[in-house]
VMD Tcl script that draws the C-alpha trace (Angstrom):
set ca {
  {-81.67 -82.21 -89.46}
  {-84.72 -81.75 -87.03}
  {-84.53 -78.83 -83.91}
  {-86.19 -80.83 -80.60}
  {-86.99 -78.75 -77.34}
  {-87.11 -80.59 -74.34}
  {-88.76 -79.14 -71.09}
  {-90.09 -80.64 -68.14}
  {-89.63 -84.44 -68.77}
  {-91.61 -83.87 -72.20}
  {-89.75 -83.53 -76.05}
  {-91.37 -81.49 -79.17}
  {-90.39 -81.10 -82.32}
  {-89.66 -77.33 -82.97}
  {-87.72 -77.28 -86.71}
  {-90.87 -75.79 -88.18}
  {-92.28 -73.65 -84.99}
  {-89.53 -71.54 -83.90}
  {-87.71 -68.21 -85.09}
  {-83.83 -67.34 -85.01}
  {-83.75 -63.59 -83.86}
  {-80.22 -62.84 -82.46}
  {-76.61 -63.55 -82.73}
  {-75.39 -61.43 -79.25}
  {-76.73 -63.06 -77.05}
  {-78.68 -65.87 -79.22}
  {-82.21 -65.50 -79.68}
  {-84.58 -68.22 -80.39}
  {-88.67 -67.64 -80.47}
  {-90.85 -70.32 -79.72}
  {-94.24 -70.49 -81.45}
  {-96.16 -72.85 -79.74}
  {-93.90 -74.00 -76.35}
  {-96.35 -72.87 -73.95}
  {-93.51 -71.81 -70.61}
  {-92.94 -69.56 -68.59}
  {-89.95 -66.92 -68.32}
  {-87.46 -68.35 -66.35}
  {-87.74 -71.97 -67.77}
  {-84.28 -73.77 -68.24}
  {-84.52 -75.75 -71.56}
  {-82.73 -78.02 -73.57}
  {-82.17 -78.33 -77.51}
  {-81.04 -80.83 -79.53}
  {-80.20 -81.26 -82.88}
  {-81.00 -84.73 -84.16}
  {-79.71 -86.68 -87.68}
  {-82.27 -88.61 -89.12}
  {-81.46 -92.13 -86.99}
  {-82.33 -90.14 -83.69}
  {-79.15 -89.13 -82.50}
  {-78.34 -85.64 -80.92}
  {-75.62 -83.88 -82.92}
  {-75.59 -80.84 -81.31}
  {-76.80 -79.55 -77.72}
  {-78.17 -75.93 -76.84}
  {-79.30 -75.22 -73.17}
  {-81.31 -71.84 -73.28}
  {-83.96 -70.05 -70.59}
  {-87.25 -68.46 -71.56}
  {-86.70 -64.53 -70.78}
  {-89.70 -62.79 -72.10}
  {-93.16 -63.74 -74.02}
  {-94.68 -61.29 -76.51}
  {-98.49 -62.21 -78.06}
  {-98.53 -61.93 -81.77}
  {-101.39 -63.59 -84.24}
  {-103.36 -64.40 -81.00}
  {-100.28 -66.67 -79.48}
  {-97.80 -66.00 -76.75}
  {-94.52 -66.45 -78.48}
  {-91.69 -67.38 -76.01}
  {-87.91 -66.54 -76.17}
  {-85.33 -67.86 -75.22}
  {-81.55 -66.50 -74.74}
  {-78.75 -69.53 -75.10}
  {-76.46 -70.46 -72.16}
  {-74.26 -73.06 -73.67}
  {-74.04 -74.98 -76.74}
  {-71.89 -78.01 -78.06}
  {-71.72 -80.18 -81.26}
  {-70.30 -83.24 -83.04}
  {-70.13 -80.97 -86.46}
  {-66.04 -81.63 -86.68}
  {-63.67 -83.35 -84.40}
  {-62.98 -81.88 -80.94}
  {-59.06 -81.29 -82.21}
  {-60.35 -79.09 -84.96}
  {-62.82 -77.10 -82.86}
  {-59.86 -76.65 -80.64}
  {-57.58 -75.64 -82.96}
  {-60.18 -73.21 -84.89}
  {-60.44 -71.49 -81.25}
  {-57.04 -70.59 -81.04}
  {-57.12 -69.66 -84.91}
  {-59.92 -67.08 -83.82}
  {-58.41 -65.76 -80.82}
  {-55.65 -64.75 -82.68}
  {-56.85 -63.66 -85.45}
  {-57.50 -59.61 -85.86}
  {-61.17 -58.61 -86.28}
  {-62.13 -56.54 -89.25}
  {-63.72 -52.96 -88.08}
  {-67.81 -53.57 -87.52}
  {-68.02 -57.20 -87.38}
  {-68.98 -58.40 -83.98}
  {-66.98 -60.33 -81.66}
  {-68.84 -63.81 -80.27}
  {-66.45 -64.28 -77.11}
  {-66.57 -67.41 -75.07}
  {-69.27 -70.42 -75.84}
  {-71.19 -67.80 -77.57}
  {-69.63 -68.71 -81.57}
  {-70.90 -72.42 -81.00}
  {-73.88 -71.27 -80.28}
  {-74.34 -69.73 -83.19}
  {-72.72 -72.10 -85.47}
  {-75.39 -74.40 -83.67}
  {-78.47 -71.99 -84.91}
  {-77.22 -71.99 -88.31}
  {-76.91 -75.51 -88.93}
  {-80.62 -75.07 -89.43}
  {-81.08 -73.52 -93.30}
  {-81.84 -70.05 -92.58}
  {-83.17 -68.24 -95.30}
  {-81.33 -64.56 -96.49}
  {-84.38 -62.75 -97.45}
  {-83.70 -59.03 -98.51}
  {-85.90 -55.93 -96.79}
  {-86.35 -53.26 -99.25}
  {-86.84 -49.51 -98.20}
  {-88.34 -46.49 -100.01}
  {-89.62 -42.80 -99.38}
  {-90.76 -42.57 -102.80}
  {-88.07 -41.43 -104.31}
  {-85.01 -43.32 -102.74}
  {-84.03 -46.82 -102.03}
  {-82.30 -49.39 -99.09}
  {-82.23 -53.01 -99.94}
  {-79.80 -54.98 -97.21}
  {-80.21 -58.60 -96.22}
  {-81.60 -60.55 -93.51}
  {-81.33 -63.72 -91.95}
  {-82.58 -63.01 -88.03}
  {-86.51 -62.84 -88.95}
  {-89.45 -65.08 -89.54}
  {-93.36 -65.01 -89.54}
  {-95.77 -65.95 -86.97}
  {-99.17 -67.19 -88.68}
  {-100.19 -65.37 -91.13}
  {-100.60 -61.95 -89.55}
  {-97.73 -60.84 -87.70}
  {-93.99 -61.13 -88.58}
  {-90.64 -60.38 -86.54}
  {-87.21 -59.43 -87.74}
  {-84.33 -57.93 -86.09}
  {-81.42 -55.36 -86.79}
  {-78.60 -54.51 -84.90}
  {-79.28 -51.44 -82.36}
  {-78.35 -47.29 -83.50}
  {-77.94 -49.07 -87.34}
  {-79.02 -47.14 -90.04}
  {-81.02 -49.85 -91.50}
  {-83.25 -49.54 -87.97}
  {-83.29 -45.88 -88.22}
  {-85.03 -46.48 -91.84}
  {-87.12 -48.97 -90.49}
  {-88.49 -47.30 -87.98}
  {-88.87 -43.70 -89.68}
  {-90.73 -45.50 -92.47}
  {-92.26 -48.08 -91.14}
  {-93.92 -49.89 -94.28}
  {-91.71 -51.88 -96.15}
  {-91.32 -54.93 -98.22}
  {-89.36 -58.34 -97.05}
  {-88.62 -60.52 -100.29}
  {-87.11 -63.67 -101.20}
  {-84.91 -63.88 -104.14}
  {-83.82 -66.60 -106.13}
  {-80.50 -68.89 -105.00}
  {-78.84 -67.44 -107.99}
  {-78.77 -64.17 -106.56}
  {-76.95 -65.19 -103.78}
  {-73.75 -62.92 -104.76}
  {-76.02 -59.79 -104.59}
  {-77.66 -60.69 -101.64}
  {-74.78 -61.12 -99.95}
  {-72.88 -57.90 -101.69}
  {-75.95 -56.15 -100.44}
  {-74.82 -56.81 -96.70}
  {-72.67 -53.31 -96.54}
  {-76.50 -51.32 -96.39}
  {-76.95 -51.69 -93.28}
  {-74.83 -48.98 -92.82}
  {-75.93 -46.79 -95.85}
  {-78.15 -43.66 -96.34}
  {-81.33 -44.40 -98.91}
  {-79.80 -44.52 -102.36}
  {-81.01 -43.65 -106.19}
  {-82.79 -46.85 -107.06}
  {-80.86 -46.44 -110.53}
  {-77.93 -48.70 -108.53}
  {-80.37 -51.76 -108.45}
  {-81.89 -54.26 -110.70}
  {-85.48 -54.09 -110.43}
  {-88.28 -56.67 -111.32}
  {-91.04 -55.75 -113.93}
  {-93.75 -55.15 -111.26}
  {-93.95 -53.25 -107.62}
  {-95.42 -54.37 -104.40}
  {-98.91 -55.15 -104.60}
  {-99.94 -52.43 -102.12}
  {-97.58 -50.58 -101.24}
  {-95.96 -49.96 -104.83}
  {-92.02 -50.49 -103.30}
  {-89.78 -51.90 -106.50}
  {-88.87 -55.67 -106.07}
  {-85.58 -56.30 -107.31}
  {-84.82 -58.80 -109.99}
  {-85.21 -62.53 -108.96}
  {-88.03 -61.94 -106.39}
  {-89.81 -64.78 -106.57}
  {-92.17 -64.17 -103.32}
  {-92.52 -61.33 -100.54}
  {-94.45 -59.76 -97.69}
  {-95.69 -56.08 -96.98}
  {-94.91 -55.07 -93.78}
  {-95.85 -52.54 -91.31}
  {-93.92 -51.86 -88.36}
  {-96.21 -52.47 -84.94}
  {-93.23 -52.06 -82.12}
  {-90.11 -52.94 -81.10}
  {-88.01 -54.33 -78.22}
  {-84.26 -54.43 -77.44}
  {-82.24 -57.02 -76.48}
  {-78.63 -57.39 -76.87}
  {-77.35 -55.39 -79.81}
  {-80.33 -56.71 -81.53}
  {-83.55 -54.40 -81.99}
  {-86.49 -57.09 -82.36}
  {-89.10 -55.49 -84.73}
  {-92.92 -56.99 -84.71}
  {-94.68 -56.17 -87.90}
  {-98.69 -56.56 -89.29}
  {-98.29 -58.76 -92.26}
  {-100.09 -56.07 -95.17}
  {-99.71 -58.77 -97.79}
  {-97.88 -61.88 -98.97}
  {-97.31 -63.53 -101.55}
  {-95.92 -67.14 -100.91}
  {-92.25 -67.87 -102.28}
  {-92.46 -69.70 -105.81}
  {-88.46 -71.40 -106.30}
  {-86.04 -72.48 -104.15}
  {-84.80 -68.96 -101.63}
  {-81.05 -67.83 -101.38}
  {-80.16 -69.76 -98.14}
  {-76.83 -70.91 -95.80}
  {-76.08 -72.96 -93.27}
  {-72.31 -72.93 -91.12}
  {-69.45 -74.58 -92.92}
  {-69.22 -76.88 -89.61}
  {-72.44 -78.22 -90.50}
  {-72.01 -78.41 -94.33}
  {-68.26 -80.52 -93.30}
  {-70.83 -82.69 -91.34}
  {-73.11 -83.21 -93.91}
  {-69.77 -84.02 -96.16}
  {-68.58 -86.73 -93.53}
  {-71.84 -88.29 -93.40}
  {-71.85 -88.71 -97.29}
  {-75.28 -86.19 -97.51}
  {-75.50 -84.35 -100.72}
  {-75.51 -80.82 -100.40}
  {-76.17 -78.44 -103.21}
  {-73.80 -75.70 -102.41}
  {-73.14 -71.98 -104.07}
  {-69.57 -70.78 -102.68}
  {-69.26 -67.13 -102.08}
}
mol new
graphics top color blue
foreach p $ca { graphics top sphere $p radius 0.5 }
foreach p [lrange $ca 0 end-1] q [lrange $ca 1 end] { graphics top cylinder $p $q radius 0.2 }
display resetview
């Protein structure tokens, strides 16, 4: 599956040139599409035969200069897809409307849920953030993130969350990729977004720490970046953080990655082999 964007009568493959950094509202950053703020863009997810499986209309809302390039951020307006039959889509919407939301979960009203399903049809790496004050640590997953060139990085966290407070207070951190076989631990650490720093003996660590900052690395780490916070910007429920990369050890292996179940179903319906680890 490839992600294309249409603008001004031209289409461009941005599969490897975009960041997914927000889901309320949906927010996508484009690394190499020079368009002005206020422009309407149309994204298409295309299968190998070139057919559009999903369509997302978005509007450019702001620019951020990183790594000597202007990153264009787009807010979703409306999405549609054919991952599953329209009848099943309707049934699932009714079930979603009738299901009581768990405390702390973010509701995705109207068409926003379909926009998010489209965004998660592209495989998203779930990395983990490791913070340390020298004595205590916190470890939590993130999938709203990505590099901009070699020297900058973008990620977003919920406004007012403890994870955001810790990032802004400590400013230096590690974002690590873990082997796919560590997926259960990575998902289990999701609750740490709202937890204080903890004693490090609650985790299993690799035999070595990060190169320059000396921050411990979780067992199963296959690559990581040391980052320093440079600035932030609020959009919707998200605080988008902009970092400078201090050091990068490229991942060696398959990291924890997830896709939406609708897209997984589409792959199954089309006879595409997919290796899945179910949580």
